[in-house]
PyMOL Python script that loads the backbone (N, CA, C, O; Angstrom):
from pymol import cmd

cmd.read_pdbstr("""\
ATOM      1  N   MET A   1      66.851  27.367  23.359  1.00  0.00           N
ATOM      2  CA  MET A   1      65.645  26.580  23.478  1.00  0.00           C
ATOM      3  C   MET A   1      65.514  26.058  24.909  1.00  0.00           C
ATOM      4  O   MET A   1      66.497  25.730  25.572  1.00  0.00           O
ATOM      5  N   ILE A   2      64.272  25.995  25.349  1.00  0.00           N
ATOM      6  CA  ILE A   2      63.971  25.486  26.673  1.00  0.00           C
ATOM      7  C   ILE A   2      63.172  24.200  26.524  1.00  0.00           C
ATOM      8  O   ILE A   2      62.103  24.198  25.914  1.00  0.00           O
ATOM      9  N   TYR A   3      63.675  23.131  27.067  1.00  0.00           N
ATOM     10  CA  TYR A   3      62.955  21.860  27.078  1.00  0.00           C
ATOM     11  C   TYR A   3      62.485  21.601  28.516  1.00  0.00           C
ATOM     12  O   TYR A   3      63.263  21.654  29.469  1.00  0.00           O
ATOM     13  N   TYR A   4      61.198  21.323  28.631  1.00  0.00           N
ATOM     14  CA  TYR A   4      60.513  21.201  29.904  1.00  0.00           C
ATOM     15  C   TYR A   4      59.761  19.876  29.937  1.00  0.00           C
ATOM     16  O   TYR A   4      59.054  19.531  28.990  1.00  0.00           O
ATOM     17  N   ALA A   5      59.913  19.147  31.015  1.00  0.00           N
ATOM     18  CA  ALA A   5      59.187  17.884  31.178  1.00  0.00           C
ATOM     19  C   ALA A   5      58.518  17.864  32.540  1.00  0.00           C
ATOM     20  O   ALA A   5      59.128  18.211  33.552  1.00  0.00           O
ATOM     21  N   GLU A   6      57.262  17.457  32.553  1.00  0.00           N
ATOM     22  CA  GLU A   6      56.565  17.172  33.841  1.00  0.00           C
ATOM     23  C   GLU A   6      56.489  15.673  33.944  1.00  0.00           C
ATOM     24  O   GLU A   6      55.931  14.996  33.080  1.00  0.00           O
ATOM     25  N   VAL A   7      57.062  15.163  35.021  1.00  0.00           N
ATOM     26  CA  VAL A   7      57.145  13.721  35.235  1.00  0.00           C
ATOM     27  C   VAL A   7      56.389  13.345  36.503  1.00  0.00           C
ATOM     28  O   VAL A   7      56.730  13.787  37.600  1.00  0.00           O
ATOM     29  N   GLU A   8      55.350  12.516  36.332  1.00  0.00           N
ATOM     30  CA  GLU A   8      54.589  12.048  37.455  1.00  0.00           C
ATOM     31  C   GLU A   8      55.101  10.652  37.849  1.00  0.00           C
ATOM     32  O   GLU A   8      55.232   9.764  37.006  1.00  0.00           O
ATOM     33  N   VAL A   9      55.385  10.481  39.136  1.00  0.00           N
ATOM     34  CA  VAL A   9      55.930   9.205  39.612  1.00  0.00           C
ATOM     35  C   VAL A   9      55.116   8.697  40.796  1.00  0.00           C
ATOM     36  O   VAL A   9      54.509   9.465  41.542  1.00  0.00           O
ATOM     37  N   PHE A  10      55.125   7.357  40.940  1.00  0.00           N
ATOM     38  CA  PHE A  10      54.561   6.705  42.102  1.00  0.00           C
ATOM     39  C   PHE A  10      55.687   6.076  42.911  1.00  0.00           C
ATOM     40  O   PHE A  10      56.624   5.493  42.366  1.00  0.00           O
ATOM     41  N   LEU A  11      55.567   6.211  44.232  1.00  0.00           N
ATOM     42  CA  LEU A  11      56.543   5.664  45.177  1.00  0.00           C
ATOM     43  C   LEU A  11      55.784   4.672  46.076  1.00  0.00           C
ATOM     44  O   LEU A  11      55.286   5.032  47.143  1.00  0.00           O
ATOM     45  N   TYR A  12      55.712   3.435  45.621  1.00  0.00           N
ATOM     46  CA  TYR A  12      54.873   2.420  46.278  1.00  0.00           C
ATOM     47  C   TYR A  12      55.377   2.013  47.655  1.00  0.00           C
ATOM     48  O   TYR A  12      54.572   1.616  48.498  1.00  0.00           O
ATOM     49  N   GLU A  13      56.670   2.095  47.914  1.00  0.00           N
ATOM     50  CA  GLU A  13      57.202   1.608  49.178  1.00  0.00           C
ATOM     51  C   GLU A  13      57.231   2.682  50.260  1.00  0.00           C
ATOM     52  O   GLU A  13      57.652   2.397  51.381  1.00  0.00           O
ATOM     53  N   CYS A  14      56.801   3.895  49.968  1.00  0.00           N
ATOM     54  CA  CYS A  14      56.820   4.970  50.931  1.00  0.00           C
ATOM     55  C   CYS A  14      55.617   4.810  51.886  1.00  0.00           C
ATOM     56  O   CYS A  14      54.497   4.494  51.484  1.00  0.00           O
ATOM     57  N   HIS A  15      55.926   5.049  53.176  1.00  0.00           N
ATOM     58  CA  HIS A  15      54.889   4.977  54.183  1.00  0.00           C
ATOM     59  C   HIS A  15      54.740   6.263  54.951  1.00  0.00           C
ATOM     60  O   HIS A  15      53.963   6.343  55.902  1.00  0.00           O
ATOM     61  N   SER A  16      55.490   7.281  54.536  1.00  0.00           N
ATOM     62  CA  SER A  16      55.395   8.593  55.161  1.00  0.00           C
ATOM     63  C   SER A  16      55.921   9.637  54.217  1.00  0.00           C
ATOM     64  O   SER A  16      56.590   9.322  53.233  1.00  0.00           O
ATOM     65  N   LEU A  17      55.618  10.885  54.518  1.00  0.00           N
ATOM     66  CA  LEU A  17      56.163  11.987  53.712  1.00  0.00           C
ATOM     67  C   LEU A  17      57.672  12.074  53.858  1.00  0.00           C
ATOM     68  O   LEU A  17      58.376  12.492  52.939  1.00  0.00           O
ATOM     69  N   LYS A  18      58.160  11.672  55.029  1.00  0.00           N
ATOM     70  CA  LYS A  18      59.618  11.698  55.256  1.00  0.00           C
ATOM     71  C   LYS A  18      60.305  10.693  54.315  1.00  0.00           C
ATOM     72  O   LYS A  18      61.348  11.015  53.745  1.00  0.00           O
ATOM     73  N   ASP A  19      59.763   9.519  54.146  1.00  0.00           N
ATOM     74  CA  ASP A  19      60.307   8.533  53.185  1.00  0.00           C
ATOM     75  C   ASP A  19      60.328   9.098  51.778  1.00  0.00           C
ATOM     76  O   ASP A  19      61.333   9.031  51.071  1.00  0.00           O
ATOM     77  N   LYS A  20      59.202   9.652  51.394  1.00  0.00           N
ATOM     78  CA  LYS A  20      59.060  10.216  50.055  1.00  0.00           C
ATOM     79  C   LYS A  20      60.082  11.338  49.815  1.00  0.00           C
ATOM     80  O   LYS A  20      60.745  11.359  48.779  1.00  0.00           O
ATOM     81  N   ARG A  21      60.205  12.237  50.741  1.00  0.00           N
ATOM     82  CA  ARG A  21      61.105  13.387  50.551  1.00  0.00           C
ATOM     83  C   ARG A  21      62.551  12.935  50.507  1.00  0.00           C
ATOM     84  O   ARG A  21      63.369  13.516  49.794  1.00  0.00           O
ATOM     85  N   SER A  22      62.867  11.903  51.266  1.00  0.00           N
ATOM     86  CA  SER A  22      64.230  11.355  51.238  1.00  0.00           C
ATOM     87  C   SER A  22      64.591  10.785  49.871  1.00  0.00           C
ATOM     88  O   SER A  22      65.683  11.027  49.357  1.00  0.00           O
ATOM     89  N   ILE A  23      63.674  10.035  49.292  1.00  0.00           N
ATOM     90  CA  ILE A  23      63.904   9.459  47.950  1.00  0.00           C
ATOM     91  C   ILE A  23      63.971  10.555  46.910  1.00  0.00           C
ATOM     92  O   ILE A  23      64.857  10.531  46.056  1.00  0.00           O
ATOM     93  N   LEU A  24      63.061  11.516  46.956  1.00  0.00           N
ATOM     94  CA  LEU A  24      63.027  12.583  45.958  1.00  0.00           C
ATOM     95  C   LEU A  24      64.274  13.463  46.070  1.00  0.00           C
ATOM     96  O   LEU A  24      64.800  13.911  45.051  1.00  0.00           O
ATOM     97  N   LEU A  25      64.753  13.717  47.284  1.00  0.00           N
ATOM     98  CA  LEU A  25      65.947  14.517  47.480  1.00  0.00           C
ATOM     99  C   LEU A  25      67.163  13.828  46.839  1.00  0.00           C
ATOM    100  O   LEU A  25      67.976  14.470  46.175  1.00  0.00           O
ATOM    101  N   LYS A  26      67.266  12.514  47.054  1.00  0.00           N
ATOM    102  CA  LYS A  26      68.338  11.758  46.447  1.00  0.00           C
ATOM    103  C   LYS A  26      68.264  11.817  44.922  1.00  0.00           C
ATOM    104  O   LYS A  26      69.285  11.995  44.258  1.00  0.00           O
ATOM    105  N   LEU A  27      67.065  11.669  44.368  1.00  0.00           N
ATOM    106  CA  LEU A  27      66.890  11.746  42.920  1.00  0.00           C
ATOM    107  C   LEU A  27      67.221  13.123  42.398  1.00  0.00           C
ATOM    108  O   LEU A  27      67.961  13.239  41.421  1.00  0.00           O
ATOM    109  N   LYS A  28      66.706  14.162  43.004  1.00  0.00           N
ATOM    110  CA  LYS A  28      66.945  15.511  42.537  1.00  0.00           C
ATOM    111  C   LYS A  28      68.405  15.889  42.598  1.00  0.00           C
ATOM    112  O   LYS A  28      68.922  16.523  41.678  1.00  0.00           O
ATOM    113  N   ASN A  29      69.085  15.505  43.681  1.00  0.00           N
ATOM    114  CA  ASN A  29      70.531  15.786  43.806  1.00  0.00           C
ATOM    115  C   ASN A  29      71.334  15.062  42.721  1.00  0.00           C
ATOM    116  O   ASN A  29      72.275  15.624  42.160  1.00  0.00           O
ATOM    117  N   ARG A  30      70.962  13.826  42.431  1.00  0.00           N
ATOM    118  CA  ARG A  30      71.657  13.072  41.387  1.00  0.00           C
ATOM    119  C   ARG A  30      71.438  13.682  40.008  1.00  0.00           C
ATOM    120  O   ARG A  30      72.375  13.775  39.216  1.00  0.00           O
ATOM    121  N   LEU A  31      70.214  14.095  39.718  1.00  0.00           N
ATOM    122  CA  LEU A  31      69.904  14.734  38.427  1.00  0.00           C
ATOM    123  C   LEU A  31      70.713  16.035  38.263  1.00  0.00           C
ATOM    124  O   LEU A  31      71.283  16.296  37.204  1.00  0.00           O
ATOM    125  N   ARG A  32      70.748  16.827  39.318  1.00  0.00           N
ATOM    126  CA  ARG A  32      71.487  18.102  39.279  1.00  0.00           C
ATOM    127  C   ARG A  32      72.993  17.862  39.118  1.00  0.00           C
ATOM    128  O   ARG A  32      73.662  18.545  38.342  1.00  0.00           O
ATOM    129  N   LYS A  33      73.507  16.892  39.855  1.00  0.00           N
ATOM    130  CA  LYS A  33      74.949  16.636  39.825  1.00  0.00           C
ATOM    131  C   LYS A  33      75.398  16.044  38.501  1.00  0.00           C
ATOM    132  O   LYS A  33      76.377  16.506  37.914  1.00  0.00           O
ATOM    133  N   GLU A  34      74.695  15.028  38.028  1.00  0.00           N
ATOM    134  CA  GLU A  34      75.139  14.331  36.827  1.00  0.00           C
ATOM    135  C   GLU A  34      74.809  15.026  35.517  1.00  0.00           C
ATOM    136  O   GLU A  34      75.564  14.936  34.550  1.00  0.00           O
ATOM    137  N   LEU A  35      73.643  15.741  35.489  1.00  0.00           N
ATOM    138  CA  LEU A  35      73.186  16.300  34.219  1.00  0.00           C
ATOM    139  C   LEU A  35      73.099  17.823  34.198  1.00  0.00           C
ATOM    140  O   LEU A  35      72.819  18.428  33.163  1.00  0.00           O
ATOM    141  N   ASN A  36      73.345  18.433  35.362  1.00  0.00           N
ATOM    142  CA  ASN A  36      73.333  19.905  35.489  1.00  0.00           C
ATOM    143  C   ASN A  36      72.014  20.499  34.970  1.00  0.00           C
ATOM    144  O   ASN A  36      72.013  21.406  34.138  1.00  0.00           O
ATOM    145  N   ILE A  37      70.901  19.972  35.475  1.00  0.00           N
ATOM    146  CA  ILE A  37      69.599  20.455  35.045  1.00  0.00           C
ATOM    147  C   ILE A  37      68.837  20.963  36.255  1.00  0.00           C
ATOM    148  O   ILE A  37      69.192  20.673  37.397  1.00  0.00           O
ATOM    149  N   ALA A  38      67.783  21.725  35.990  1.00  0.00           N
ATOM    150  CA  ALA A  38      66.883  22.209  37.037  1.00  0.00           C
ATOM    151  C   ALA A  38      65.802  21.196  37.254  1.00  0.00           C
ATOM    152  O   ALA A  38      65.223  20.685  36.295  1.00  0.00           O
ATOM    153  N   VAL A  39      65.515  20.893  38.510  1.00  0.00           N
ATOM    154  CA  VAL A  39      64.447  19.929  38.833  1.00  0.00           C
ATOM    155  C   VAL A  39      63.806  20.355  40.147  1.00  0.00           C
ATOM    156  O   VAL A  39      64.478  20.795  41.081  1.00  0.00           O
ATOM    157  N   ALA A  40      62.471  20.209  40.188  1.00  0.00           N
ATOM    158  CA  ALA A  40      61.714  20.613  41.400  1.00  0.00           C
ATOM    159  C   ALA A  40      60.451  19.771  41.487  1.00  0.00           C
ATOM    160  O   ALA A  40      59.903  19.343  40.471  1.00  0.00           O
ATOM    161  N   GLU A  41      60.003  19.541  42.699  1.00  0.00           N
ATOM    162  CA  GLU A  41      58.720  18.876  42.932  1.00  0.00           C
ATOM    163  C   GLU A  41      57.638  19.956  42.802  1.00  0.00           C
ATOM    164  O   GLU A  41      57.681  20.958  43.517  1.00  0.00           O
ATOM    165  N   ILE A  42      56.669  19.763  41.896  1.00  0.00           N
ATOM    166  CA  ILE A  42      55.712  20.824  41.597  1.00  0.00           C
ATOM    167  C   ILE A  42      54.289  20.487  42.005  1.00  0.00           C
ATOM    168  O   ILE A  42      53.426  21.365  41.978  1.00  0.00           O
ATOM    169  N   ASP A  43      54.018  19.251  42.381  1.00  0.00           N
ATOM    170  CA  ASP A  43      52.648  18.885  42.768  1.00  0.00           C
ATOM    171  C   ASP A  43      52.666  17.660  43.669  1.00  0.00           C
ATOM    172  O   ASP A  43      53.653  16.927  43.732  1.00  0.00           O
ATOM    173  N   TYR A  44      51.564  17.458  44.355  1.00  0.00           N
ATOM    174  CA  TYR A  44      51.337  16.320  45.256  1.00  0.00           C
ATOM    175  C   TYR A  44      52.340  16.299  46.422  1.00  0.00           C
ATOM    176  O   TYR A  44      52.759  15.229  46.861  1.00  0.00           O
ATOM    177  N   GLN A  45      52.714  17.462  46.910  1.00  0.00           N
ATOM    178  CA  GLN A  45      53.677  17.531  48.012  1.00  0.00           C
ATOM    179  C   GLN A  45      53.170  16.871  49.291  1.00  0.00           C
ATOM    180  O   GLN A  45      53.981  16.438  50.111  1.00  0.00           O
ATOM    181  N   ASN A  46      51.882  16.781  49.482  1.00  0.00           N
ATOM    182  CA  ASN A  46      51.323  16.213  50.727  1.00  0.00           C
ATOM    183  C   ASN A  46      50.806  14.811  50.567  1.00  0.00           C
ATOM    184  O   ASN A  46      50.148  14.302  51.474  1.00  0.00           O
ATOM    185  N   LEU A  47      51.078  14.151  49.433  1.00  0.00           N
ATOM    186  CA  LEU A  47      50.703  12.774  49.243  1.00  0.00           C
ATOM    187  C   LEU A  47      51.961  11.893  49.396  1.00  0.00           C
ATOM    188  O   LEU A  47      53.028  12.231  48.882  1.00  0.00           O
ATOM    189  N   TRP A  48      51.823  10.785  50.093  1.00  0.00           N
ATOM    190  CA  TRP A  48      52.977   9.911  50.392  1.00  0.00           C
ATOM    191  C   TRP A  48      53.535   9.225  49.175  1.00  0.00           C
ATOM    192  O   TRP A  48      54.752   9.168  48.997  1.00  0.00           O
ATOM    193  N   GLN A  49      52.668   8.704  48.335  1.00  0.00           N
ATOM    194  CA  GLN A  49      53.137   7.789  47.291  1.00  0.00           C
ATOM    195  C   GLN A  49      53.042   8.371  45.882  1.00  0.00           C
ATOM    196  O   GLN A  49      53.034   7.616  44.909  1.00  0.00           O
ATOM    197  N   ARG A  50      52.973   9.665  45.756  1.00  0.00           N
ATOM    198  CA  ARG A  50      52.830  10.249  44.443  1.00  0.00           C
ATOM    199  C   ARG A  50      53.591  11.596  44.410  1.00  0.00           C
ATOM    200  O   ARG A  50      53.624  12.330  45.397  1.00  0.00           O
ATOM    201  N   ALA A  51      54.188  11.888  43.269  1.00  0.00           N
ATOM    202  CA  ALA A  51      54.934  13.145  43.119  1.00  0.00           C
ATOM    203  C   ALA A  51      54.917  13.573  41.662  1.00  0.00           C
ATOM    204  O   ALA A  51      54.877  12.736  40.760  1.00  0.00           O
ATOM    205  N   LYS A  52      54.948  14.857  41.439  1.00  0.00           N
ATOM    206  CA  LYS A  52      55.118  15.390  40.095  1.00  0.00           C
ATOM    207  C   LYS A  52      56.345  16.287  40.098  1.00  0.00           C
ATOM    208  O   LYS A  52      56.448  17.226  40.887  1.00  0.00           O
ATOM    209  N   LEU A  53      57.280  15.975  39.190  1.00  0.00           N
ATOM    210  CA  LEU A  53      58.511  16.723  39.104  1.00  0.00           C
ATOM    211  C   LEU A  53      58.573  17.516  37.805  1.00  0.00           C
ATOM    212  O   LEU A  53      58.063  17.075  36.775  1.00  0.00           O
ATOM    213  N   ALA A  54      59.190  18.669  37.859  1.00  0.00           N
ATOM    214  CA  ALA A  54      59.460  19.444  36.665  1.00  0.00           C
ATOM    215  C   ALA A  54      60.962  19.362  36.406  1.00  0.00           C
ATOM    216  O   ALA A  54      61.778  19.580  37.302  1.00  0.00           O
ATOM    217  N   VAL A  55      61.302  19.046  35.173  1.00  0.00           N
ATOM    218  CA  VAL A  55      62.696  18.916  34.751  1.00  0.00           C
ATOM    219  C   VAL A  55      62.900  19.908  33.625  1.00  0.00           C
ATOM    220  O   VAL A  55      62.123  19.932  32.671  1.00  0.00           O
ATOM    221  N   VAL A  56      63.938  20.729  33.726  1.00  0.00           N
ATOM    222  CA  VAL A  56      64.127  21.802  32.701  1.00  0.00           C
ATOM    223  C   VAL A  56      65.590  21.775  32.267  1.00  0.00           C
ATOM    224  O   VAL A  56      66.494  21.669  33.096  1.00  0.00           O
ATOM    225  N   THR A  57      65.809  21.872  30.958  1.00  0.00           N
ATOM    226  CA  THR A  57      67.140  22.043  30.412  1.00  0.00           C
ATOM    227  C   THR A  57      67.103  23.143  29.373  1.00  0.00           C
ATOM    228  O   THR A  57      66.131  23.279  28.630  1.00  0.00           O
ATOM    229  N   VAL A  58      68.180  23.938  29.324  1.00  0.00           N
ATOM    230  CA  VAL A  58      68.237  25.077  28.401  1.00  0.00           C
ATOM    231  C   VAL A  58      69.540  24.990  27.634  1.00  0.00           C
ATOM    232  O   VAL A  58      70.609  24.812  28.218  1.00  0.00           O
ATOM    233  N   SER A  59      69.443  25.119  26.302  1.00  0.00           N
ATOM    234  CA  SER A  59      70.616  25.100  25.441  1.00  0.00           C
ATOM    235  C   SER A  59      70.192  25.672  24.094  1.00  0.00           C
ATOM    236  O   SER A  59      69.008  25.707  23.757  1.00  0.00           O
ATOM    237  N   ASP A  60      71.210  26.126  23.320  1.00  0.00           N
ATOM    238  CA  ASP A  60      70.875  26.608  21.980  1.00  0.00           C
ATOM    239  C   ASP A  60      70.825  25.459  20.970  1.00  0.00           C
ATOM    240  O   ASP A  60      70.518  25.669  19.796  1.00  0.00           O
ATOM    241  N   SER A  61      71.126  24.253  21.430  1.00  0.00           N
ATOM    242  CA  SER A  61      71.143  23.081  20.552  1.00  0.00           C
ATOM    243  C   SER A  61      69.968  22.144  20.883  1.00  0.00           C
ATOM    244  O   SER A  61      69.808  21.692  22.017  1.00  0.00           O
ATOM    245  N   LYS A  62      69.174  21.877  19.876  1.00  0.00           N
ATOM    246  CA  LYS A  62      68.049  20.975  20.038  1.00  0.00           C
ATOM    247  C   LYS A  62      68.527  19.566  20.382  1.00  0.00           C
ATOM    248  O   LYS A  62      67.939  18.893  21.229  1.00  0.00           O
ATOM    249  N   VAL A  63      69.592  19.126  19.722  1.00  0.00           N
ATOM    250  CA  VAL A  63      70.127  17.776  19.953  1.00  0.00           C
ATOM    251  C   VAL A  63      70.602  17.597  21.397  1.00  0.00           C
ATOM    252  O   VAL A  63      70.330  16.576  22.029  1.00  0.00           O
ATOM    253  N   ILE A  64      71.308  18.591  21.902  1.00  0.00           N
ATOM    254  CA  ILE A  64      71.793  18.515  23.275  1.00  0.00           C
ATOM    255  C   ILE A  64      70.618  18.472  24.249  1.00  0.00           C
ATOM    256  O   ILE A  64      70.606  17.649  25.163  1.00  0.00           O
ATOM    257  N   ASN A  65      69.640  19.342  24.065  1.00  0.00           N
ATOM    258  CA  ASN A  65      68.468  19.366  24.935  1.00  0.00           C
ATOM    259  C   ASN A  65      67.760  18.026  24.953  1.00  0.00           C
ATOM    260  O   ASN A  65      67.424  17.516  26.021  1.00  0.00           O
ATOM    261  N   GLU A  66      67.531  17.453  23.789  1.00  0.00           N
ATOM    262  CA  GLU A  66      66.843  16.164  23.720  1.00  0.00           C
ATOM    263  C   GLU A  66      67.641  15.058  24.380  1.00  0.00           C
ATOM    264  O   GLU A  66      67.078  14.207  25.068  1.00  0.00           O
ATOM    265  N   LYS A  67      68.942  15.065  24.174  1.00  0.00           N
ATOM    266  CA  LYS A  67      69.820  14.076  24.786  1.00  0.00           C
ATOM    267  C   LYS A  67      69.791  14.166  26.311  1.00  0.00           C
ATOM    268  O   LYS A  67      69.655  13.154  26.999  1.00  0.00           O
ATOM    269  N   VAL A  68      69.918  15.378  26.828  1.00  0.00           N
ATOM    270  CA  VAL A  68      69.945  15.562  28.278  1.00  0.00           C
ATOM    271  C   VAL A  68      68.588  15.184  28.887  1.00  0.00           C
ATOM    272  O   VAL A  68      68.535  14.569  29.952  1.00  0.00           O
ATOM    273  N   LEU A  69      67.508  15.549  28.218  1.00  0.00           N
ATOM    274  CA  LEU A  69      66.183  15.208  28.754  1.00  0.00           C
ATOM    275  C   LEU A  69      65.962  13.684  28.741  1.00  0.00           C
ATOM    276  O   LEU A  69      65.382  13.141  29.681  1.00  0.00           O
ATOM    277  N   GLN A  70      66.415  12.997  27.693  1.00  0.00           N
ATOM    278  CA  GLN A  70      66.280  11.543  27.637  1.00  0.00           C
ATOM    279  C   GLN A  70      67.127  10.880  28.736  1.00  0.00           C
ATOM    280  O   GLN A  70      66.711   9.906  29.363  1.00  0.00           O
ATOM    281  N   GLN A  71      68.346  11.451  28.949  1.00  0.00           N
ATOM    282  CA  GLN A  71      69.198  10.930  30.027  1.00  0.00           C
ATOM    283  C   GLN A  71      68.560  11.098  31.386  1.00  0.00           C
ATOM    284  O   GLN A  71      68.664  10.224  32.247  1.00  0.00           O
ATOM    285  N   SER A  72      67.876  12.262  31.579  1.00  0.00           N
ATOM    286  CA  SER A  72      67.213  12.482  32.861  1.00  0.00           C
ATOM    287  C   SER A  72      66.049  11.497  33.070  1.00  0.00           C
ATOM    288  O   SER A  72      65.840  11.008  34.180  1.00  0.00           O
ATOM    289  N   LEU A  73      65.307  11.216  32.012  1.00  0.00           N
ATOM    290  CA  LEU A  73      64.217  10.239  32.119  1.00  0.00           C
ATOM    291  C   LEU A  73      64.751   8.845  32.385  1.00  0.00           C
ATOM    292  O   LEU A  73      64.146   8.089  33.146  1.00  0.00           O
ATOM    293  N   SER A  74      65.857   8.492  31.782  1.00  0.00           N
ATOM    294  CA  SER A  74      66.505   7.187  32.010  1.00  0.00           C
ATOM    295  C   SER A  74      66.976   7.092  33.465  1.00  0.00           C
ATOM    296  O   SER A  74      66.833   6.048  34.102  1.00  0.00           O
ATOM    297  N   LEU A  75      67.532   8.178  33.979  1.00  0.00           N
ATOM    298  CA  LEU A  75      67.998   8.169  35.355  1.00  0.00           C
ATOM    299  C   LEU A  75      66.815   8.038  36.340  1.00  0.00           C
ATOM    300  O   LEU A  75      66.905   7.325  37.340  1.00  0.00           O
ATOM    301  N   ILE A  76      65.727   8.729  36.041  1.00  0.00           N
ATOM    302  CA  ILE A  76      64.518   8.593  36.868  1.00  0.00           C
ATOM    303  C   ILE A  76      64.036   7.147  36.813  1.00  0.00           C
ATOM    304  O   ILE A  76      63.671   6.588  37.847  1.00  0.00           O
ATOM    305  N   ASP A  77      64.026   6.526  35.630  1.00  0.00           N
ATOM    306  CA  ASP A  77      63.574   5.129  35.501  1.00  0.00           C
ATOM    307  C   ASP A  77      64.502   4.150  36.214  1.00  0.00           C
ATOM    308  O   ASP A  77      64.079   3.045  36.553  1.00  0.00           O
ATOM    309  N   SER A  78      65.744   4.528  36.445  1.00  0.00           N
ATOM    310  CA  SER A  78      66.710   3.643  37.071  1.00  0.00           C
ATOM    311  C   SER A  78      66.533   3.553  38.590  1.00  0.00           C
ATOM    312  O   SER A  78      67.124   2.683  39.230  1.00  0.00           O
ATOM    313  N   PHE A  79      65.726   4.444  39.169  1.00  0.00           N
ATOM    314  CA  PHE A  79      65.508   4.399  40.607  1.00  0.00           C
ATOM    315  C   PHE A  79      64.477   3.311  40.924  1.00  0.00           C
ATOM    316  O   PHE A  79      63.333   3.393  40.476  1.00  0.00           O
ATOM    317  N   PRO A  80      64.881   2.283  41.703  1.00  0.00           N
ATOM    318  CA  PRO A  80      63.972   1.185  41.984  1.00  0.00           C
ATOM    319  C   PRO A  80      62.834   1.561  42.922  1.00  0.00           C
ATOM    320  O   PRO A  80      61.835   0.846  42.988  1.00  0.00           O
ATOM    321  N   GLU A  81      62.964   2.675  43.652  1.00  0.00           N
ATOM    322  CA  GLU A  81      61.944   3.041  44.598  1.00  0.00           C
ATOM    323  C   GLU A  81      60.738   3.685  43.967  1.00  0.00           C
ATOM    324  O   GLU A  81      59.709   3.845  44.623  1.00  0.00           O
ATOM    325  N   LEU A  82      60.840   4.061  42.708  1.00  0.00           N
ATOM    326  CA  LEU A  82      59.727   4.778  42.082  1.00  0.00           C
ATOM    327  C   LEU A  82      59.447   4.264  40.692  1.00  0.00           C
ATOM    328  O   LEU A  82      60.275   3.609  40.059  1.00  0.00           O
ATOM    329  N   GLU A  83      58.228   4.589  40.232  1.00  0.00           N
ATOM    330  CA  GLU A  83      57.796   4.203  38.893  1.00  0.00           C
ATOM    331  C   GLU A  83      57.281   5.442  38.172  1.00  0.00           C
ATOM    332  O   GLU A  83      56.438   6.169  38.696  1.00  0.00           O
ATOM    333  N   ARG A  84      57.787   5.675  36.983  1.00  0.00           N
ATOM    334  CA  ARG A  84      57.321   6.830  36.194  1.00  0.00           C
ATOM    335  C   ARG A  84      55.987   6.490  35.577  1.00  0.00           C
ATOM    336  O   ARG A  84      55.867   5.493  34.865  1.00  0.00           O
ATOM    337  N   ALA A  85      54.978   7.309  35.841  1.00  0.00           N
ATOM    338  CA  ALA A  85      53.603   7.016  35.392  1.00  0.00           C
ATOM    339  C   ALA A  85      53.268   7.827  34.144  1.00  0.00           C
ATOM    340  O   ALA A  85      52.684   7.291  33.202  1.00  0.00           O
ATOM    341  N   ALA A  86      53.620   9.079  34.125  1.00  0.00           N
ATOM    342  CA  ALA A  86      53.253   9.937  32.997  1.00  0.00           C
ATOM    343  C   ALA A  86      54.338  10.997  32.794  1.00  0.00           C
ATOM    344  O   ALA A  86      54.954  11.480  33.744  1.00  0.00           O
ATOM    345  N   THR A  87      54.544  11.336  31.539  1.00  0.00           N
ATOM    346  CA  THR A  87      55.534  12.356  31.201  1.00  0.00           C
ATOM    347  C   THR A  87      54.972  13.250  30.107  1.00  0.00           C
ATOM    348  O   THR A  87      54.515  12.776  29.067  1.00  0.00           O
ATOM    349  N   ASN A  88      55.014  14.543  30.362  1.00  0.00           N
ATOM    350  CA  ASN A  88      54.594  15.545  29.368  1.00  0.00           C
ATOM    351  C   ASN A  88      55.810  16.383  28.993  1.00  0.00           C
ATOM    352  O   ASN A  88      56.462  16.954  29.867  1.00  0.00           O
ATOM    353  N   LEU A  89      56.114  16.460  27.723  1.00  0.00           N
ATOM    354  CA  LEU A  89      57.256  17.238  27.234  1.00  0.00           C
ATOM    355  C   LEU A  89      56.783  18.479  26.512  1.00  0.00           C
ATOM    356  O   LEU A  89      55.781  18.459  25.797  1.00  0.00           O
ATOM    357  N   GLU A  90      57.537  19.589  26.716  1.00  0.00           N
ATOM    358  CA  GLU A  90      57.232  20.811  26.030  1.00  0.00           C
ATOM    359  C   GLU A  90      58.542  21.452  25.563  1.00  0.00           C
ATOM    360  O   GLU A  90      59.581  21.316  26.210  1.00  0.00           O
ATOM    361  N   VAL A  91      58.472  22.136  24.456  1.00  0.00           N
ATOM    362  CA  VAL A  91      59.600  22.917  23.934  1.00  0.00           C
ATOM    363  C   VAL A  91      59.152  24.354  23.864  1.00  0.00           C
ATOM    364  O   VAL A  91      58.113  24.661  23.279  1.00  0.00           O
ATOM    365  N   ARG A  92      59.936  25.245  24.464  1.00  0.00           N
ATOM    366  CA  ARG A  92      59.578  26.661  24.463  1.00  0.00           C
ATOM    367  C   ARG A  92      60.695  27.474  23.857  1.00  0.00           C
ATOM    368  O   ARG A  92      60.589  28.697  23.764  1.00  0.00           O
TER     369      ARG A  92
END
""", "prot")
cmd.dss("prot")
cmd.show_as("cartoon", "prot")
cmd.util.cbc("prot")
cmd.orient("prot")
């Protein structure tokens, strides 16, 4: 099973694309390291204070996929530099 989430976030304290990319790089590296998931910025690359991330986890267990995806959302929420605005979940 493939669990896919699109997560839209706002970065209110960013004043440049460099600031934004620095924060997102830190977030993506932490998600990859701690949860071993795929993550990428998929939209709003040229906006300073907005980003859309795709988070993907693959496993044969529904329970494991749900747990990992919830952990990833919790980790995203733990970053003080950003605020999660919208999340769309899909199962494929």
